[in-house]
C-alpha positions, 0 to 999 in steps of 0.5 A: 508532490512526494512521488513526483520526487521519489517515484522515478524508479517506482515501477522497478521496485513496486511491482505487483505481488502475486500473492497480494493480487491473488488475494485481491481477486479473491475478495473481488470475486463475490462482488461480481463487478466489471468496472474497478476504480483504483484510487492512488494507482501509482505506476499501475502494477495492480490496475494492470493485473486486474485488467489482465483478469477481465476487469475494466479499470479506472486508474486514478493517480495525481503524479505525472511521474507515476502515470508515465511509468504505467504499461498501457492496457486497452482495459485501463483508463488513466485519470489525473485526479486526486482522491478527494476530488475525482473527475468521475461521474457518480456510480461509474465504478462497481468497486473501488480499491485503494492499495497502500495509498490511503495514508497519502490522502490529505483528507481521507474522510472527503476521499472516502465520501468521493469514493462512495459517490463514484461507486454508489452501492458498490464496495470499497476494498482497502489494503492498508497497515495497522499502525498499532503494530509498528513498534513491534517491527525490528526496523524501528530499532534502526529508525525510531522515527518510523513509529511516529511517522506510521502512527500519524499517517496511517488510520487506526483500523478501528477508525477506518472501519467505523468510517467505512461502515458509516458511509456504506451502511453496512458491515466491514471485514478485516482480513490479516495479510501475512507478507511472504518472505519473497515479497515483490512489491517492495513497500516498507516491510519488504525486508522483514526477513531480508534486512539486507534489502534496506541497505539498497538505495533503489529499495529505500527510494520506493518507500515514503518513510525513508524519504521523510527521514532526516539525513542523520537518522537515515545514515546512523540507522543504515550504519548500525544495520550494516554493522549488526548484519556483519557482526551477526548481531541482527541474526542473533536477535532476529535471525528466527525470521529468515526461517519463516515463509510468511510473517504478520507484520501488520498489513490488512485487507479492510473491505465492505461486506456484501 
């Protein structure tokens, strides 16, 4: 399992970002839910946040390494299961959330069907990435295989919304989420305005796309990025991003309507 290998220090770099968490709360509020099932909960940073805001959370995570890093909370119950085979009763949660985890599910369609079984008439909220936008992200200039990786692992937004609409038999909303420049959840685009972050091993270690790179491309890309930062070439081409507070890299909240 990938995250049993790369996830040993995950809790240090993949902390819940307050802006993402606040947007999640905003989306959840109209649903009047009490029990949330967090699928692919990782080390539980968002599960903990929801618990601290009054929700009962069922945190589903198959990686032992990830679960063992979680901070205990009486309102969070951890479950060792995969998204395609949830060991939960039908209609046992009001809402399901998937935060940057759907692309790790081997069978996304089966996973969504299982989530529908567990939530019944309840909602699905997914935080994901639009793979159509990956080639416009400057990071792919240094690591070009990111393009194929993202396009092969992330569902196109149109495919995802169509699947969700069919399963839940209701409309699906898509809300762009521009990333803050000081993002605290260090996923793949964390350094959109802070390219120096990608030179740090602990940052890269929590990003699955880096784990899948071959050694030659990784070393060459890091060498090129380091050189372009030292010579000012990166700033000549992309330095305007340092002046932005938020930037739409391609992340989206996708959720079923009431």
